C-alpha positions in Angstrom: 57.7 88.4 29.9 56.4 88.4 25.9 59.2 85.8 25.0 58.0 83.5 28.4 55.2 83.7 27.3 55.7 82.7 23.8 58.1 79.8 25.2 55.5 78.3 27.0 53.5 78.0 24.5 55.9 76.4 22.4 56.3 73.6 25.5 52.7 72.9 25.1 51.9 72.3 21.6 55.1 70.7 21.2 53.6 68.4 24.6 50.0 68.1 22.7 51.6 67.3 19.6 53.4 64.5 21.6 50.1 63.4 23.9 48.9 63.0 20.1 51.2 60.8 18.4 51.7 58.6 21.7 47.3 58.7 21.3 47.3 58.2 18.0 50.1 55.2 18.1 48.3 52.9 21.5 45.0 53.2 19.5 46.4 51.5 16.4 48.5 49.1 18.5 44.9 48.2 20.3 43.2 48.1 17.3 45.7 45.6 16.4 45.8 43.8 19.4 41.8 43.6 19.2 42.6 41.6 15.7 45.0 39.5 16.6 42.7 38.3 19.5 39.9 37.8 17.5 41.9 36.3 14.9 43.0 33.3 17.7 39.6 33.5 19.4 38.2 32.3 15.1 40.9 29.6 15.2 40.2 27.7 18.4 36.2 27.7 16.6 37.8 26.6 14.3 39.7 23.4 15.5 36.4 22.8 18.1 35.3 22.3 14.1 37.2 19.8 13.5 37.5 17.8 16.2 34.1 17.9 15.6 34.4 16.3 12.3 37.5 14.6 13.3 35.1 12.6 16.3 32.2 11.5 14.0 34.3 10.5 11.0 33.9 13.1 8.6 37.8 13.4 7.8 36.9 16.0 5.1 35.4 17.8 7.2 37.5 18.1 9.7 40.8 18.7 7.6 39.4 21.9 6.2 38.5 23.1 9.7 41.8 22.2 10.5 43.1 24.0 8.0 41.6 27.4 8.3 42.5 26.9 11.7 46.1 26.7 10.9 45.7 29.8 8.3 43.6 32.2 11.2 46.8 31.9 13.7 49.1 32.6 10.7 47.0 36.0 10.1 46.4 36.6 14.2 50.6 37.0 13.6 50.2 39.1 10.9 49.5 42.6 12.9 51.2 42.0 15.9 54.0 41.5 13.8 52.5 45.1 12.6 53.1 45.7 16.2 56.1 45.9 16.2 56.9 48.0 14.0 55.2 50.7 14.9 57.2 53.3 16.5 58.2 57.2 16.6 58.4 58.9 13.0 61.1 61.2 12.1 58.9 64.3 12.7 58.1 62.9 15.9 61.8 63.2 17.3 62.3 66.3 15.6 59.1 67.7 17.6 60.9 65.1 20.8 63.8 67.5 19.8 61.7 71.1 20.0 59.9 70.4 23.0 63.3 69.7 24.5 64.4 72.6 23.4 62.0 75.1 24.6 62.0 73.2 27.9 65.3 73.9 28.1 64.7 77.8 28.0 61.8 78.0 30.0 63.7 76.3 32.5 67.0 78.8 32.6 64.3 81.7 32.3 62.9 80.6 35.6 66.0 80.1 37.2 67.0 83.9 36.2 63.4 84.9 38.0 65.0 82.6 41.0 67.7 85.3 41.3 65.9 88.0 40.7 63.6 87.0 43.9 66.2 86.6 45.5 68.4 89.4 44.3 65.4 91.3 45.4 64.7 89.2 48.8 68.7 89.9 49.7 67.9 94.2 49.4 64.4 93.8 51.8 66.4 92.3 54.5 69.4 94.6 54.0 67.6 97.4 54.2 64.5 96.3 57.2 68.5 95.8 59.1 68.8 98.9 58.4 65.7 101.1 59.5 65.5 98.6 62.7 68.9 100.4 63.1 68.1 103.4 62.5 65.6 103.0 64.5 66.9 102.0 68.6 66.7 98.4 67.4 71.1 98.3 66.8 74.0 99.9 67.6 73.1 102.9 69.4 69.6 104.0 68.3 69.9 106.9 65.9 65.8 107.8 67.2 66.4 107.7 70.2 69.8 109.5 70.5 67.9 112.0 68.0 65.0 113.3 70.5 65.8 115.0 72.5 67.2 117.1 70.1 64.1 117.1 67.9 63.0 117.8 71.0 64.8 121.1 71.3 64.5 121.9 68.1 60.4 122.1 68.1 61.3 124.5 70.5 63.3 126.6 69.3 61.1 126.6 66.4 57.9 127.6 68.8 60.0 130.5 70.5 61.0 132.1 66.8 57.2 132.7 65.9 
């Protein structure tokens, strides 16, 4: 059973490691997405400022605001590109392989225990049918046939004393 417990511990540690790595990757993706959305909002603000200056005939100020808006939109795509490249590393792949091996071993052990339980259950059923046959539930009623002989043996033992 020690070996089984060790396999289960390895499986649980691998699962926890993969869970932490996945959570870290998701947190990084969320941060990059939030950064992209922030850049898009800033670009929208500069587009509004540019349109305001364009409508008020301050052309130099409006060009500067449009240039800043374009720059912020460009910056919004950088985190999205970084987010696409966030993939599991080789360490995580190795942990996945360890998890799969441990899961296979635990599954084999569980199947083995299930077979042993089925064998014990079959043996108990055989004993049960044997006992019920001997006590009269089966062929010929074994205890019922011995009843008169037991009475005779008891009476003979009482007479000897």
